[in-house]
N, CA and C of each residue as an Amber inpcrd file, in Angstrom:
protein
   549
 110.0250000 100.8440000  85.9150000 109.7510000 102.1630000  85.3830000
 108.3140000 102.5620000  85.7060000 108.1650000 103.7680000  86.1750000
 106.8410000 104.3450000  86.3960000 106.8300000 105.7240000  85.7540000
 105.6550000 106.2470000  85.6080000 105.5240000 107.6070000  85.1070000
 105.5970000 108.5770000  86.2730000 106.0470000 109.7980000  86.0000000
 106.2470000 110.7820000  87.0630000 104.9670000 111.0930000  87.8270000
 103.8020000 111.0120000  87.1830000 102.5690000 111.3070000  87.9090000
 102.1150000 110.1360000  88.7870000 102.8460000 108.9980000  88.7570000
 102.5550000 107.8610000  89.6300000 103.4810000 107.8280000  90.8520000
 104.4010000 108.7560000  90.9140000 105.3420000 108.8070000  92.0300000
 104.6060000 109.2230000  93.3000000 104.8790000 108.4960000  94.4020000
 104.2510000 108.7940000  95.6920000 105.3320000 108.8560000  96.7790000
 105.0650000 109.5680000  97.8780000 106.0300000 109.6060000  98.9830000
 106.3010000 108.1930000  99.5070000 107.5840000 107.9510000  99.8060000
 107.9900000 106.6400000 100.2960000 108.6230000 105.7660000  99.2230000
 108.3670000 106.0860000  97.9550000 108.9720000 105.3200000  96.8700000
 110.4720000 105.5900000  96.8280000 111.2110000 104.6500000  96.2490000
 112.6390000 104.8280000  96.0490000 112.8950000 104.9210000  94.5500000
 113.6320000 105.9620000  94.1580000 113.9260000 106.1900000  92.7470000
 115.4370000 106.0920000  92.5190000 115.8030000 105.6420000  91.3240000
 117.2030000 105.6170000  90.9220000 117.4030000 106.7070000  89.8740000
 118.2500000 107.6970000  90.2070000 118.5280000 108.8040000  89.3010000
 120.0400000 108.9550000  89.2010000 120.5550000 108.8270000  88.0080000
 121.9980000 108.9430000  87.7410000 122.8220000 108.0140000  88.6260000
 122.3280000 106.8180000  88.8580000 123.0730000 105.8340000  89.6370000
 122.9860000 106.0010000  91.1370000 122.2340000 106.9760000  91.6250000
 122.0690000 107.1820000  93.0650000 120.6280000 106.8730000  93.4550000
 120.4530000 106.4280000  94.6920000 119.1210000 106.0880000  95.1820000
 118.5590000 107.2270000  96.0220000 117.2930000 107.5480000  95.7690000
 116.5980000 108.6220000  96.4810000 115.2490000 108.1200000  96.9720000
 114.8780000 108.5300000  98.2010000 113.5410000 108.2530000  98.6990000
 112.7080000 109.5030000  98.4920000 111.4970000 109.3360000  97.9810000
 110.5980000 110.4610000  97.7330000 110.0030000 110.9010000  99.0730000
 110.2920000 112.1170000  99.4790000 109.7580000 112.6640000 100.7250000
 108.3960000 113.3110000 100.4820000 108.2520000 114.0110000  99.3630000
 106.9690000 114.6240000  99.0130000 106.9150000 114.8340000  97.5110000
 105.6970000 114.8920000  96.9900000 105.5270000 115.1880000  95.5670000
 104.1870000 115.8980000  95.3720000 104.1970000 116.8350000  94.4300000
 103.0220000 117.6510000  94.1580000 102.9290000 117.9140000  92.6590000
 101.7130000 117.8520000  92.1460000 101.4950000 118.2250000  90.7590000
 101.2890000 119.7340000  90.7190000 102.0620000 120.4140000  89.8790000
 101.9960000 121.8670000  89.7890000 101.4590000 122.2460000  88.4050000
 100.4100000 123.0310000  88.4320000  99.8790000 123.5520000  87.1680000
 100.1070000 125.0510000  87.1460000 100.5460000 125.5350000  86.0240000
 100.8270000 126.9620000  85.8790000  99.9350000 127.5180000  84.7820000
  99.5400000 128.7950000  84.8690000  98.6410000 129.3700000  83.8650000
  99.2160000 129.2900000  82.4470000 100.4930000 129.5560000  82.3090000
 101.1370000 129.4750000  80.9920000 102.2590000 128.4650000  81.1010000
 102.1710000 127.4170000  80.3600000 103.2090000 126.3920000  80.3910000
 102.6310000 125.0330000  80.7530000 103.4760000 124.0440000  80.6670000
 103.0450000 122.6720000  80.9160000 103.0800000 122.3560000  82.4110000
 102.1340000 121.5480000  82.8890000 102.1770000 121.1270000  84.2870000
 103.3820000 120.2090000  84.5220000 103.8250000 120.1300000  85.7790000
 104.9690000 119.2830000  86.1020000 104.7860000 118.7120000  87.5090000
 105.6260000 117.7520000  87.8460000 105.6080000 117.1200000  89.1680000
 106.8190000 117.6400000  89.9360000 106.5690000 118.2680000  91.0880000
 107.6350000 118.7990000  91.9360000 107.8350000 117.8130000  93.0870000
 109.0790000 117.3600000  93.2710000 109.3580000 116.3820000  94.3290000
 110.4790000 116.8590000  95.2420000 110.4480000 116.3530000  96.4730000
 111.5670000 116.4810000  97.4060000 112.1190000 115.0810000  97.5630000
 113.3930000 114.9370000  97.2720000 114.0460000 113.6330000  97.3020000
 115.1640000 113.6390000  98.3330000 115.2960000 112.5420000  99.0870000
 116.3870000 112.3970000 100.0510000 117.3180000 111.3070000  99.5580000
 118.5710000 111.6810000  99.3190000 119.5530000 110.6980000  98.8740000
 119.8180000 109.7210000 100.0270000 119.7450000 108.4350000  99.7490000
 119.8410000 107.4300000 100.8020000 121.2340000 107.3320000 101.4090000
 122.2720000 107.6020000 100.6440000 123.6170000 107.4590000 101.2010000
 124.0670000 108.6930000 101.9790000 123.7240000 109.8780000 101.5290000
 124.2000000 111.0980000 102.2000000 123.1120000 111.8000000 103.0170000
 121.8590000 111.4300000 102.8160000 120.7040000 112.0170000 103.5020000
 120.4840000 113.4880000 103.1480000 121.0730000 113.9340000 102.0480000
 120.8320000 115.2960000 101.5800000 119.4890000 115.3350000 100.8640000
 118.7610000 116.4120000 101.1040000 117.4510000 116.5800000 100.4730000
 117.6020000 117.5390000  99.3040000 117.0180000 117.1620000  98.1700000
 117.0330000 118.0490000  97.0250000 115.6440000 118.0710000  96.3990000
 115.3750000 119.1520000  95.6960000 114.1110000 119.2760000  94.9830000
 114.3740000 118.9950000  93.5140000 113.4960000 118.2030000  92.9100000
 113.6430000 117.8670000  91.4990000 112.2640000 117.9110000  90.8530000
 112.2220000 118.4870000  89.6600000 110.9730000 118.5540000  88.9010000
 111.0080000 117.5600000  87.7540000 109.8740000 116.9330000  87.5040000
 109.7320000 116.0050000  86.3920000 108.6110000 116.4920000  85.4910000
 108.7890000 116.2860000  84.1910000 107.6970000 116.5740000  83.2620000
 106.5730000 115.6000000  83.5400000 105.3540000 116.0150000  83.2490000
 104.2130000 115.1380000  83.4050000 104.3820000 113.9280000  82.4770000
 104.1140000 112.7380000  82.9880000 104.2260000 111.4670000  82.2530000
 105.6620000 111.1330000  81.8190000 106.6580000 111.7060000  82.5010000
 108.0610000 111.3570000  82.2390000 108.3600000 110.0180000  82.9130000
 109.1210000 109.1700000  82.2640000 109.4940000 107.8820000  82.8550000
 110.5890000 108.0780000  83.9010000 110.4190000 107.4370000  85.0590000
 111.4250000 107.4590000  86.1120000 111.6650000 106.0180000  86.5740000
 112.8890000 105.7440000  87.0150000 113.2420000 104.3990000  87.4880000
 112.8840000 104.2650000  88.9520000 111.9130000 103.3980000  89.2470000
 111.6140000 103.1110000  90.6440000 112.3510000 101.8380000  91.0360000
 112.7320000 101.7570000  92.3070000 113.5220000 100.6440000  92.8040000
 112.8050000 100.0390000  94.0010000 112.7350000  98.7220000  94.0310000
 112.1480000  98.0400000  95.1850000 113.2730000  97.6400000  96.1300000
 113.2730000  98.2250000  97.3090000 114.2710000  97.8770000  98.3180000
 113.6880000  96.8080000  99.2330000 114.5260000  95.8910000  99.6400000
 114.1070000  94.8590000 100.5890000 114.4100000  95.3650000 101.9830000
 113.4340000  95.2490000 102.8730000 113.6110000  95.7010000 104.2510000
 113.8650000  94.4840000 105.1300000 114.9330000  94.5660000 105.9200000
 115.2690000  93.4650000 106.8320000 115.6200000  94.0330000 108.2050000
 115.2720000  93.2820000 109.2400000 115.6020000  93.6800000 110.6020000
 117.0390000  93.2690000 110.8880000 117.8500000  94.2200000 111.3410000
 119.2560000  93.9510000 111.6120000 119.6170000  94.4340000 113.0120000
 120.6820000  93.8410000 113.5570000 121.1860000  94.2130000 114.8760000
 122.6160000  94.7030000 114.7350000 122.9040000  95.8550000 115.3590000
 124.2590000  96.4000000 115.3090000 125.1570000  95.5770000 116.2230000
 126.3040000  95.1430000 115.6860000 127.2510000  94.3700000 116.4860000
 128.4060000  95.2370000 116.9720000 129.2350000  95.7370000 116.0310000
 130.3740000  96.5700000 116.4250000 131.0200000  97.2060000 115.1990000
 131.9580000  98.1230000 115.4730000 132.7350000  98.7670000 114.4250000
 133.8850000  97.8390000 114.0660000 134.0270000  97.5300000 112.7810000
 135.1180000  96.6840000 112.3210000 135.9130000  97.4560000 111.2820000
 137.0770000  97.9080000 111.6800000 137.8830000  98.7480000 110.7950000
 137.1750000 100.0670000 110.5650000 136.8810000 100.3750000 109.2970000
 136.1680000 101.6080000 108.9840000 134.7420000 101.3350000 108.5260000
 134.2020000 100.1630000 108.8870000 132.8220000  99.8170000 108.5500000
 132.1140000  99.2860000 109.7850000 130.7890000  99.2600000 109.7220000
 129.9840000  98.8000000 110.8420000 129.4290000  97.4150000 110.5200000
 129.5250000  96.5090000 111.4900000 129.0660000  95.1440000 111.2910000
 127.6620000  94.9820000 111.8740000 126.7440000  94.5040000 111.0190000
 125.3650000  94.2640000 111.4250000 125.0280000  92.7970000 111.1900000
 124.1250000  92.2690000 112.0100000 123.6340000  90.9090000 111.8700000
 122.2150000  90.9560000 111.3400000 121.9620000  90.2720000 110.2280000
 120.6090000  90.1420000 109.6840000 119.8800000  89.1460000 110.5880000
 118.8920000  89.6090000 111.3290000 118.2140000  88.7720000 112.3210000
 117.4600000  87.6150000 111.6700000 116.9330000  87.8110000 110.4680000
 116.1870000  86.7510000 109.7990000 117.0600000  85.6370000 109.2670000
 118.1590000  85.9830000 108.5970000 119.0010000  84.9740000 107.9490000
 120.2810000  84.6710000 108.7220000 120.5880000  85.4580000 109.7440000
 121.8150000  85.3540000 110.5430000 123.0790000  85.6310000 109.7230000
 122.9260000  86.3120000 108.5800000 124.0770000  86.7510000 107.7920000
 124.6360000  88.0300000 108.3990000 125.9490000  88.2050000 108.2810000
 126.5770000  89.4330000 108.7490000 126.8480000  90.3320000 107.5470000
 126.6270000  91.6390000 107.7400000 126.8120000  92.6070000 106.6650000
 127.6890000  93.7480000 107.1700000 128.7200000  94.0710000 106.3970000
 129.5340000  95.2460000 106.6790000 128.9020000  96.4340000 105.9740000
 128.6490000  97.4930000 106.7320000 127.9820000  98.6770000 106.1930000
 128.9660000  99.8430000 106.2520000 129.1980000 100.5190000 105.1160000
 130.1390000 101.6450000 105.0920000 129.6820000 102.8160000 105.9630000
 130.6600000 103.6100000 106.3660000 130.4110000 104.7760000 107.2200000
 129.4150000 105.7360000 106.5810000 129.5180000 105.9690000 105.2570000
 128.6340000 106.9420000 104.6200000 127.1730000 106.4890000 104.5990000
 126.9070000 105.1970000 104.6800000 125.5250000 104.7090000 104.7390000
 124.9510000 104.9300000 106.1310000 125.7590000 104.6950000 107.1640000
 125.3050000 104.8740000 108.5470000 125.1620000 106.3600000 108.8660000
 126.1110000 107.1630000 108.4120000 126.0420000 108.6150000 108.6030000
 126.0020000 109.0230000 110.0660000 125.1980000 110.0310000 110.3780000
 125.1140000 110.5560000 111.7420000 124.3250000 109.6500000 112.6800000
 123.7200000 108.6140000 112.1430000 122.9780000 107.6640000 112.9870000
 123.9140000 106.9130000 113.9230000 125.2050000 106.9450000 113.6300000
 126.1840000 106.2660000 114.4690000 126.1380000 106.8070000 115.9020000
 125.7170000 108.0450000 116.0690000 125.6490000 108.6500000 117.4000000
 124.5970000 107.9990000 118.2910000 123.7370000 107.1740000 117.7150000
 122.6950000 106.5090000 118.4980000 122.8290000 104.9950000 118.4790000
 123.9160000 104.4790000 117.9030000 124.1140000 103.0310000 117.8390000
 124.9320000 102.5390000 119.0150000 124.4480000 101.4940000 119.6500000
 125.2330000 100.7710000 120.6300000 125.0060000  99.2870000 120.3620000
 125.8620000  98.4710000 120.8870000 125.7800000  97.0360000 120.6490000
 124.3850000  96.5140000 120.9910000 123.7810000  95.8030000 120.0450000
 122.4600000  95.2180000 120.2690000 121.3020000  96.0570000 119.7710000
 121.5580000  97.2680000 119.2840000 120.4900000  98.1170000 118.7720000
 119.9260000  97.5100000 117.4900000 118.6040000  97.3400000 117.4320000
 117.9610000  96.8050000 116.2380000 117.5510000  97.9460000 115.3190000
 117.8730000  97.7950000 114.0380000 117.5630000  98.8040000 113.0290000
 116.9070000  98.1160000 111.8410000 116.2590000  98.9150000 111.0080000
 115.7640000  98.4040000 109.7290000 116.8560000  98.6560000 108.7010000
 117.2050000  97.6100000 107.9650000 118.1780000  97.7430000 106.8880000
 117.4550000  97.6620000 105.5540000 117.7530000  98.5740000 104.6630000
 117.1340000  98.5850000 103.3360000 118.1880000  98.1490000 102.3260000
 117.9040000  97.0460000 101.6510000 118.8560000  96.4210000 100.7460000
 118.4960000  96.6990000  99.2950000 119.5070000  97.0490000  98.5210000
 119.4010000  97.1420000  97.0660000 120.3220000  96.0600000  96.5380000
 119.7490000  94.9550000  96.1040000 120.5380000  93.7770000  95.7720000
 121.0350000  93.1530000  97.0620000 122.3460000  92.9440000  97.1610000
 122.9270000  92.3720000  98.3770000 123.5810000  93.4210000  99.2610000
 123.5010000  94.6780000  98.8580000 124.1440000  95.7580000  99.6030000
 123.1260000  96.5420000 100.4270000 123.5420000  96.9600000 101.6260000
 122.7060000  97.8160000 102.4610000 122.8140000  99.2370000 101.9180000
 121.6790000  99.8000000 101.4900000 121.7070000 101.1550000 100.9320000
 121.3730000 102.2050000 101.9770000 120.6420000 101.8120000 103.0320000
 120.3660000 102.7440000 104.1300000 119.8910000 101.9570000 105.3420000
 119.9790000 102.6130000 106.4890000 119.4350000 102.0250000 107.7230000
 118.5010000 103.0350000 108.3620000 117.5760000 102.5360000 109.1420000
 116.6210000 103.3910000 109.8430000 116.6000000 102.9890000 111.3070000
 116.8560000 103.9430000 112.1860000 116.8280000 103.6980000 113.6230000
 115.3940000 103.5680000 114.1080000 115.1870000 102.8870000 115.2500000
 113.8510000 102.9370000 115.8560000 113.5650000 104.3840000 116.2640000
 112.3000000 104.7700000 116.3000000 112.0010000 106.1680000 116.6230000
 112.4290000 106.5180000 118.0390000 112.2850000 105.5910000 118.9700000
 112.6410000 105.8790000 120.3600000 113.7250000 104.9130000 120.8320000
 114.7170000 105.4480000 121.5380000 115.7740000 104.6370000 122.1360000
 115.9520000 105.0490000 123.5890000 116.3790000 104.0950000 124.4110000
 116.6930000 104.3790000 125.8070000 118.2020000 104.2900000 125.9600000
 118.8120000 105.4130000 126.3320000 120.2620000 105.4920000 126.4430000
 120.6600000 106.1250000 127.7730000 121.8690000 105.7800000 128.2370000
 122.3510000 106.2800000 129.5180000 123.1490000 107.5680000 129.3430000
 123.0330000 108.4510000 130.3240000 123.7930000 109.7020000 130.3530000
 125.2080000 109.3820000 130.8270000 126.2190000 109.7230000 130.0290000
 127.6180000 109.4730000 130.3910000 128.2540000 110.6890000 131.0470000
 127.8440000 111.8810000 130.6200000 128.4580000 113.1020000 131.1380000
 127.4910000 114.2580000 130.9360000 127.5030000 115.1930000 131.8670000
 126.7210000 116.4220000 131.7500000 127.7050000 117.5720000 131.6130000
 127.5320000 118.3710000 130.5640000 128.3980000 119.5330000 130.3890000
 127.9030000 120.6450000 131.2970000 128.7780000 121.1100000 132.1510000
 128.4020000 122.1280000 133.1300000 128.6140000 123.5100000 132.5460000
 127.5730000 124.3330000 132.5950000 127.6550000 125.7030000 132.0820000
 127.8380000 126.7040000 133.2200000 128.1920000 126.2150000 134.3620000
 128.2980000 127.1100000 135.5070000 126.9720000 127.1530000 136.2470000
 126.6820000 128.2730000 136.8950000 125.4310000 128.4100000 137.6340000
 124.2680000 128.4200000 136.6530000 123.3380000 127.5050000 136.8400000
 122.2050000 127.4410000 135.9200000 120.9080000 127.6790000 136.6670000
 119.9570000 128.2050000 135.9500000 118.6320000 128.4320000 136.5140000
 117.8720000 127.1190000 136.5050000 116.8390000 127.0230000 137.2820000
 116.0790000 125.7820000 137.4390000 115.3690000 125.3660000 136.1500000
 115.0490000 126.3280000 135.2960000 114.2920000 125.9840000 134.0940000
 115.1600000 125.8750000 132.8330000 116.4760000 125.9930000 132.9630000
 117.3650000 125.8900000 131.8130000 117.6660000 124.4350000 131.4990000
 117.9290000 124.1640000 130.2380000 118.3500000 122.8160000 129.8660000
 119.8670000 122.7470000 129.9060000 120.3680000 121.5110000 130.0270000
 121.8130000 121.2850000 130.0080000 122.1200000 120.3260000 128.8720000
 123.3460000 120.3550000 128.3970000 123.7690000 119.4540000 127.3330000
 124.3670000 118.2080000 127.9790000 123.8390000 117.0480000 127.5680000
 124.3140000 115.7780000 128.1060000 124.9610000 114.9700000 126.9970000
 126.0130000 114.2590000 127.3600000 126.6720000 113.3430000 126.4410000
 126.1460000 111.9430000 126.7550000 125.5810000 111.2900000 125.7390000
 125.0250000 109.9570000 125.9320000 126.1150000 108.8970000 125.8060000
 125.8240000 107.6900000 126.2350000 126.7910000 106.5910000 126.1820000
 127.2590000 106.2830000 124.7710000 126.4930000 106.6880000 123.7660000
 126.8420000 106.4210000 122.3710000 127.6430000 107.5490000 121.7390000
 127.7830000 108.6770000 122.4510000 128.5380000 109.8090000 121.9260000
 127.6750000 110.9670000 121.4600000 126.3580000 110.7710000 121.4040000
 125.4580000 111.8450000 120.9750000 125.3360000 112.8980000 122.0690000
 125.1420000 114.1350000 121.6530000 124.8730000 115.2210000 122.5960000
 123.4190000 115.6160000 122.4450000 122.7480000 115.8170000 123.5900000
 121.3270000 116.1270000 123.5800000 121.0150000 117.0410000 124.7570000
 120.0470000 117.9330000 124.5730000 119.6490000 118.8160000 125.6670000
 118.6890000 118.0830000 126.5830000 118.9370000 118.2220000 127.8920000
 118.1100000 117.5470000 128.8990000 117.7130000 118.5490000 129.9810000
 116.6400000 118.2440000 130.7210000 116.2410000 119.1210000 131.8330000
 117.2930000 119.0940000 132.9490000 117.2650000 120.0950000 133.8230000
 118.3040000 120.2040000 134.8580000 118.2880000 119.0770000 135.8990000
 117.1970000 118.3410000 136.0510000 117.1460000 117.2790000 137.0600000
 117.7840000 115.9620000 136.5940000 118.1960000 115.8890000 135.3650000
 118.8410000 114.6820000 134.8380000 120.2980000 114.6520000 135.2960000
 120.7430000 113.4800000 135.7650000 122.1040000 113.3270000 136.2670000
 122.8500000 112.2310000 135.5100000 124.1600000 112.1830000 135.6860000
 124.9880000 111.1360000 135.0820000 124.5120000 109.7790000 135.6010000
 124.3850000 108.8290000 134.6940000 123.9260000 107.4860000 135.0640000
 122.4430000 107.2710000 134.8270000 121.6760000 108.3570000 134.6700000
 120.2450000 108.2210000 134.3720000 120.0650000 107.6420000 132.9800000
 119.0100000 106.8790000 132.8160000 118.6490000 106.3710000 131.4920000
 117.4640000 107.1950000 131.0100000 117.6030000 107.7320000 129.7930000
 116.5460000 108.5800000 129.2510000 116.0460000 108.0010000 127.9330000
 114.8170000 108.3720000 127.6030000 114.2170000 107.9920000 126.3290000
 114.3620000 109.1880000 125.4000000 114.8760000 108.9300000 124.1850000
 115.0350000 110.0100000 123.2260000 114.3230000 109.6740000 121.9320000
 113.9450000 110.7070000 121.2150000 113.3390000 110.5650000 119.8960000
 114.4650000 110.7190000 118.8810000 114.7750000 109.6580000 118.1310000
 115.8950000 109.7080000 117.1940000 115.5900000 110.5460000 115.9600000
 114.3120000 110.7700000 115.6550000 113.9520000 111.5740000 114.4780000
 114.2110000 113.0540000 114.7450000 113.8130000 113.5270000 115.9270000
 113.9830000 114.9390000 116.2720000 115.2190000 115.1840000 117.1280000
 115.8560000 114.1100000 117.6010000 117.0090000 114.1750000 118.4800000
 116.7050000 114.9620000 119.7480000 115.5490000 114.6610000 120.3520000
 115.1170000 115.3660000 121.5510000 114.8910000 114.4030000 122.7070000
 115.0810000 114.9400000 123.9110000 114.7780000 114.2310000 125.1420000
 113.2620000 114.0510000 125.2460000 112.8210000 112.8440000 125.6590000
 111.3980000 112.5910000 125.8630000 111.0880000 112.4800000 127.3560000
 111.7810000 111.5500000 128.0390000 111.5300000 111.3500000 129.4720000
 112.6500000 110.5580000 130.1000000 112.6840000 110.6010000 131.4360000
 113.6220000 109.7580000 132.1750000 112.9440000 108.4110000 132.3670000
 113.7180000 107.3440000 132.2400000 113.1600000 105.9850000 132.3560000
 113.3810000 105.4600000 133.7590000
C-alpha cells in the first residue's frame, strides 16, 4: 500500500482486481476544492488507457511485478508458449495478454515477461526488431516518394519506402510500428 501522492510513472497498481501500469501522474490543485492526483493508467491485459483521479493521501495497492527474460517458442492451441531464459521453465501465455504484439512475434524473439505471482501479466517487445518482407501490396502506379504497405513475415502490416522489395530485411520500431531502415 502506498499513498496516492507517492504514485510515480512506471509503478503497477491493483484496482478492482485488475493490474494497471501508471503512465503519468500529476498533482492538481484547484482554487476551490481539494487537490487531487490525476493519473493515466494502462491496463496490462487489454492495454486500454484510462484516466483515474485519486484523493490526496488516498491509499492505493501497489504491486511488485517480477521481470524475466523470455523467448517466444510457438503457438500451442489458443495460447502462446514462452521459455523463461533464466530458469528454463515454459509458460503458456493467454492471447489477451499477448494482444496485438503477436504481429511482431516469431520463433526465437526475446521479450520481457512481467510476472504477478506465477502468471505472466504482460509482455514487452524489444524496441527494435529485424523482420523480413513477405509481400508488398501493390497500389498500382506509384510515385517515387510514396510509401507502400508491406506484409512482414510475422503478419504485421507496415508502411515502407518504394525501394523496399520482397525478401528484404528491415528494422522496425515496435513502439511506433514504423519502418526505420533496411538491414
